[in-house]
C-alpha positions in Angstrom: -9.9 4.9 -5.0 -7.6 5.9 -8.1 -8.7 2.6 -9.8 -12.6 3.7 -9.3 -12.8 7.1 -8.9 -10.0 8.5 -11.4 -10.5 11.8 -13.4 -13.1 11.5 -16.0 -10.9 13.1 -18.6 -8.2 10.3 -18.0 -11.0 7.2 -18.6 -12.0 5.6 -21.4 -15.2 7.3 -22.9 -18.8 7.5 -21.1 -18.2 4.6 -18.7 -15.5 6.5 -16.5 -18.0 9.7 -16.4 -20.9 7.5 -15.3 -18.9 5.6 -12.3 -18.0 8.8 -10.8 -21.2 10.4 -11.4 -23.1 7.4 -9.7 -20.6 7.6 -6.7 -21.4 11.3 -6.3 -25.1 10.7 -6.4 -24.9 8.1 -3.7 -22.8 10.1 -1.2 -26.0 11.9 0.5 -28.0 8.3 0.4 -25.1 7.1 2.3 -25.1 9.8 4.8 -28.7 9.6 5.3 -28.2 6.0 6.3 -25.4 6.4 8.5 -22.8 4.6 6.0 -19.4 5.4 6.5 -17.6 5.7 3.3 -13.7 5.0 3.5 -11.4 5.5 0.8 -7.7 5.3 0.1 -5.0 6.4 -2.5 -1.4 6.7 -3.1 -2.4 8.7 -6.3 -4.1 11.8 -5.4 -3.3 13.4 -8.7 -5.4 10.9 -10.6 -8.7 11.6 -8.3 -11.6 13.3 -10.1 -11.7 17.0 -8.9 -15.4 16.6 -8.2 -14.8 13.9 -5.4 -12.0 16.0 -3.7 -14.5 19.2 -3.3 -15.0 20.3 0.1 -17.8 18.7 1.7 -17.4 15.3 -0.1 -15.5 13.6 2.6 -15.2 15.0 6.3 -11.7 14.0 7.0 -8.7 13.7 4.9 -5.7 11.8 6.6 -2.3 11.7 5.2 -0.3 8.5 6.3 3.4 9.1 6.1 5.8 6.3 5.1 6.5 3.6 8.1 9.3 4.2 10.3 12.2 1.5 10.7 10.5 0.2 14.3 7.4 -0.3 12.1 8.9 -2.0 9.4 10.7 -4.2 11.7 7.6 -5.1 13.6 6.1 -6.1 10.2 8.8 -8.2 9.1 8.8 -9.9 12.7 5.3 -10.6 12.4 5.4 -11.9 8.5 8.3 -14.1 9.5 6.8 -15.4 12.8 4.9 -18.0 10.8 7.5 -19.2 8.4 10.4 -21.6 8.8 13.3 -19.2 9.2 17.0 -19.4 9.7 18.7 -18.0 12.8 21.1 -15.6 10.7 18.1 -13.4 10.1 18.9 -9.5 11.1 15.5 -7.9 11.1 16.8 -4.4 12.3 19.2 -4.3 9.1 16.2 -5.5 6.7 14.3 -2.7 8.4 16.8 0.0 7.8 17.0 -1.0 3.8 13.1 -0.9 3.6 12.2 2.1 6.0 10.2 4.8 3.8 9.0 2.5 1.3 5.4 1.2 1.1 4.5 -1.6 3.5 3.5 -3.8 0.4 7.3 -4.0 -0.4 8.0 -5.3 2.9 5.4 -8.0 2.6 6.7 -8.6 -0.9 10.4 -9.1 0.4 9.2 -11.8 2.8 7.3 -13.6 0.3 10.0 -13.3 -2.3 12.4 -14.5 0.4 10.4 -17.6 0.9 10.1 -18.3 -2.5 13.8 -17.8 -3.3 14.5 -20.2 -0.5 12.0 -22.8 -1.5 13.4 -22.5 -5.2 16.9 -23.2 -4.1 15.7 -26.4 -2.2 16.3 -24.8 1.5 13.9 -25.7 4.3 14.2 -22.1 5.9 14.4 -18.6 5.0 17.9 -16.9 5.3 19.1 -13.4 5.6 20.7 -14.0 1.9 17.4 -15.0 0.6 15.7 -11.7 2.1 18.7 -9.6 1.0 18.1 -11.1 -2.7 14.6 -10.3 -2.4 15.2 -6.5 -1.4 17.6 -6.2 -4.7 14.7 -7.7 -6.5 12.3 -4.9 -5.3 12.5 -1.5 -7.3 13.8 1.3 -4.9 11.1 3.9 -5.4 12.5 7.3 -4.0 12.1 7.1 -0.6 9.4 9.1 1.2 8.0 10.1 -2.4 4.5 8.3 -2.2 1.9 9.9 -0.1 -1.0 7.6 1.1 -4.2 9.7 1.5 -7.1 8.3 3.3 -10.7 9.8 3.2 -13.5 9.3 5.6 
């Protein structure tokens, strides 16, 4: 949402103004045709104020950061399809990654697999995943808000 409907003043010239105006013109048409518009952002501060006015979206849902259990489940699901060593400790990885965006969790698993392959290993190890965690910028935990609009 922040890529397409960012504040018109922040855009480059007339192009951004037209995109936001076109989206606003299409909302009544979508409603008339029973089209559900779902949008998502983690940069609410960048969204054009006209989009955020009352009546544009019926529901605004804030999604908090994932819990350790949710992160652990995602790590397990992502690793289930990959060759992995017996030393992987998903609870300790989840503890390190809880509160971060889930895209960071997916990055850690992909990066861990890449590091394992690069070093000639045929399985992902805890060491690979911990190195991947270190390679991931540690944003301030809980600082990102995810907002969904329906």
